C-alpha positions as CSV (number, residue, x, y, z in Angstrom):
1,M,-146.9,54.8,93.9
2,Q,-147.7,51.6,92.1
3,K,-145.3,48.8,92.7
4,R,-144.5,46.0,90.3
5,F,-145.1,42.5,91.3
6,P,-142.2,40.3,90.2
7,S,-142.4,38.6,86.8
8,F,-143.2,34.9,87.1
9,A,-141.6,33.8,83.9
10,L,-138.1,32.3,84.1
11,S,-137.2,33.5,87.6
12,A,-133.7,33.0,89.0
13,R,-134.8,30.5,91.7
14,A,-133.7,26.9,91.5
15,V,-136.1,24.5,89.8
16,D,-136.1,20.9,91.0
17,W,-135.7,18.4,88.2
18,P,-136.9,15.0,89.2
19,A,-134.1,12.4,89.3
20,H,-135.7,10.1,86.8
21,R,-136.1,13.0,84.3
22,R,-132.5,13.9,84.7
23,V,-131.4,10.3,84.1
24,T,-133.8,9.8,81.1
25,I,-132.9,13.0,79.3
26,A,-129.2,12.7,80.1
27,A,-129.1,9.2,78.6
28,I,-131.1,10.2,75.5
29,V,-130.0,13.7,74.7
30,I,-126.4,13.5,75.7
31,T,-125.0,12.0,78.9
32,G,-122.0,14.2,79.1
33,L,-124.0,17.4,78.4
34,L,-126.4,17.0,81.2
35,A,-124.0,15.5,83.6
36,V,-122.9,18.9,84.7
37,A,-126.3,19.3,86.3
38,A,-126.6,15.8,87.8
39,T,-127.2,17.1,91.3
40,T,-129.0,20.4,90.7
41,A,-131.0,21.8,87.8
42,W,-131.6,25.4,87.7
43,L,-132.9,28.0,85.3
44,S,-130.4,30.3,83.7
45,R,-131.2,34.0,83.7
46,G,-129.5,37.1,82.7
47,G,-131.4,39.7,84.8
48,D,-130.2,39.0,88.3
49,Q,-128.4,42.3,88.6
50,H,-131.6,44.2,87.9
51,D,-132.7,46.4,90.8
52,R,-135.9,45.0,92.4
53,S,-135.9,47.2,95.5
54,S,-139.4,48.5,94.7
55,A,-140.9,45.1,94.3
56,P,-142.6,43.3,97.2
57,T,-141.2,40.0,98.4
58,R,-142.4,37.1,96.3
59,S,-144.1,34.2,97.7
60,S,-143.4,30.6,96.7
61,P,-144.0,30.2,92.9
62,S,-146.6,27.6,93.3
63,S,-148.5,26.2,96.3
64,V,-150.0,23.6,94.0
65,S,-147.9,20.6,93.1
66,P,-146.6,21.0,89.5
67,S,-147.2,17.3,89.0
68,Q,-150.9,17.7,89.3
69,A,-153.0,17.6,86.2
70,V,-153.2,20.8,84.1
71,P,-156.4,22.6,84.8
72,T,-158.9,23.0,81.9
73,P,-160.5,26.4,82.3
74,A,-163.7,27.2,80.4
75,G,-162.1,30.2,78.9
76,G,-159.4,28.3,77.0
77,T,-155.9,29.6,77.1
78,G,-156.3,33.3,77.2
79,S,-153.4,35.3,75.7
80,V,-151.0,32.4,75.6
81,P,-150.1,31.8,71.9
82,K,-150.5,28.4,70.3
83,P,-147.3,26.5,69.5
84,P,-146.2,27.2,65.9
85,P,-145.9,24.4,63.2
86,V,-142.1,24.6,63.3
87,S,-139.8,21.6,62.7
88,E,-136.4,23.3,63.3
89,P,-135.1,23.2,66.9
90,V,-133.6,26.7,67.2
91,A,-136.6,28.4,65.7
92,Y,-139.0,26.5,68.0
93,A,-136.9,27.3,71.0
94,K,-137.0,31.0,70.1
95,A,-140.8,30.8,69.9
96,A,-141.1,28.8,73.2
97,A,-138.9,31.3,75.0
98,T,-141.0,34.2,73.8
99,M,-144.1,32.4,75.0
100,L,-142.5,31.8,78.5
101,W,-141.4,35.4,78.8
102,S,-144.7,36.9,77.8
103,Y,-148.0,36.9,79.8
104,N,-151.0,39.1,80.4
105,A,-152.5,38.8,83.9
106,R,-155.2,41.3,82.9
107,D,-157.1,38.9,80.7
108,T,-155.6,35.5,81.3
109,S,-156.3,33.4,84.4
110,R,-153.7,31.3,86.1
111,G,-155.5,28.2,84.8
112,Q,-155.5,29.5,81.3
113,Q,-151.8,30.3,81.5
114,L,-151.0,26.8,82.6
115,A,-153.2,25.2,79.9
116,G,-151.7,27.4,77.2
117,M,-148.2,26.5,78.3
118,E,-149.0,22.8,78.5
119,A,-150.1,22.8,74.8
120,W,-146.5,23.4,73.9
121,M,-145.3,20.2,75.6
122,S,-144.2,17.0,74.1
123,K,-146.9,14.3,74.3
124,E,-144.2,11.7,74.9
125,T,-144.5,11.7,78.7
126,Q,-141.4,9.6,79.3
127,Y,-139.4,12.6,78.2
128,A,-141.6,15.7,78.9
129,D,-140.8,17.4,82.2
130,W,-144.0,19.4,82.8
131,Q,-142.8,20.3,86.4
132,S,-139.9,22.4,85.1
133,I,-142.3,24.5,83.0
134,S,-145.4,24.7,85.3
135,A,-143.2,25.6,88.3
136,Q,-142.6,29.0,86.7
137,V,-146.3,30.1,87.3
138,P,-146.8,31.7,90.7
139,D,-149.4,30.6,93.2
140,P,-153.1,31.7,92.8
141,V,-152.8,34.5,95.3
142,L,-149.8,36.1,93.6
143,W,-151.4,35.7,90.2
144,S,-154.5,37.5,91.5
145,R,-152.3,40.4,92.8
146,M,-150.7,40.6,89.4
147,A,-154.1,40.8,87.7
148,D,-155.2,43.5,90.1
149,N,-152.1,45.4,89.2
150,D,-152.7,45.0,85.4
151,Q,-149.3,43.4,85.0
152,H,-148.4,42.1,81.6
153,A,-145.2,41.4,79.7
154,T,-143.9,41.2,76.2
155,S,-140.6,39.8,75.0
156,T,-138.1,39.7,72.2
157,V,-135.4,37.2,71.4
158,T,-132.0,38.5,70.5
159,E,-130.3,35.2,69.7
160,A,-130.4,31.5,70.2
161,H,-127.8,28.7,69.7
162,Y,-126.8,25.2,70.5
163,P,-124.5,25.2,73.6
164,S,-121.0,24.2,72.7
165,A,-121.2,21.1,74.9
166,F,-124.2,19.9,73.0
167,E,-122.5,20.5,69.6
168,Q,-119.4,18.6,70.8
169,A,-121.5,15.7,72.1
170,L,-123.3,15.5,68.7
171,A,-120.0,15.5,66.9
172,D,-118.7,12.7,69.2
173,D,-121.7,10.6,68.7
174,P,-124.1,11.8,65.9
175,T,-126.4,8.8,66.4
176,A,-127.2,9.7,70.0
177,I,-129.9,12.2,69.0
178,T,-131.9,9.6,67.0
179,E,-133.4,7.9,70.0
180,A,-135.7,10.8,71.0
181,Y,-134.5,13.7,68.8
182,I,-134.2,16.0,71.8
183,Y,-132.1,19.1,71.2
184,V,-130.7,21.6,73.7
185,V,-130.9,25.3,72.8
186,T,-129.9,28.4,74.8
187,V,-132.0,31.5,74.1
188,N,-131.2,35.1,75.0
189,G,-133.6,38.0,74.9
190,K,-135.3,40.8,76.7
191,Q,-138.6,41.1,78.6
192,Q,-140.6,44.3,78.9
193,I,-142.9,44.4,81.9
194,T,-145.7,46.9,82.4
195,W,-148.2,47.5,85.2
196,K,-150.9,50.1,85.9
197,G,-150.1,53.6,86.8
198,G,-147.5,53.9,84.1
199,G,-145.0,51.5,85.7
200,G,-142.7,49.4,83.7
201,G,-139.2,48.0,83.2
202,A,-137.1,45.8,81.0
203,E,-134.9,42.9,82.0
204,D,-132.5,40.6,80.1
205,R,-133.5,37.0,79.9
206,A,-131.7,33.8,79.2
207,V,-132.9,30.2,79.3
208,T,-131.8,26.8,78.1
209,L,-134.6,24.7,76.7
210,A,-134.8,21.0,75.7
211,V,-137.0,20.7,72.6
212,Q,-138.1,17.6,70.7
213,C,-138.1,17.7,66.9
214,R,-138.6,14.3,65.4
215,P,-138.2,14.1,61.6
216,S,-141.4,15.0,59.6
217,H,-143.0,16.3,62.9
218,D,-143.5,19.7,64.4
219,C,-141.3,20.4,67.4
220,S,-142.5,20.4,71.0
221,L,-141.2,21.6,74.3
222,V,-139.6,19.0,76.6
223,A,-138.2,20.9,79.6
224,I,-136.3,23.9,80.9
225,A,-132.9,22.2,80.8
226,P,-130.2,22.2,83.4
227,R,-127.5,24.8,83.1
228,V,-124.9,23.9,80.4
229,A,-121.8,25.4,79.0
230,P,-122.5,28.4,76.7
């Protein structure tokens, strides 16, 4: 019987957010909002209750330091979609979450996956936390096993919103956003995973993203944000 290899996108494991990134984004987005994750940043997820008894134990998500340069594979970015020309934070966060929850190990290499994801990132490196995004991609061995198993995933977004803490912080200080125009958006949805032999399954997903949307510019992805109030 074919077994599914665990989905890499938006796993429930903790993600280390470098201290200097936490401080920078906390100061610029909203200090009070991100203070709740001053010690630990982790990726919110709604599918923890899903039964994974048939899936093999997952190895460490990446044996390569996420801080290393993004590879530039000859084959481009495979099935990873290009970032849309969107200037509204919630709409961009929905598209980014869909991108993060969707993959196709059948025709996309690990390097292509990383390169495609990196294209969504803000080019303002003082804010962009590439580590929080690249850490979601498994190590080369696991990606190879996923490819051998024809594993791929599609996703749908059910809703997205600004967390209440973010809205309150903006109401308290509307000018705080104008330094870097970084918005915090929580996205909920569902991921459909398929593998060869007719295997498949669906899981609920949830993630809080930091996106940058400067006036008169398309949005870009900054980070997978620390957990915040709903």
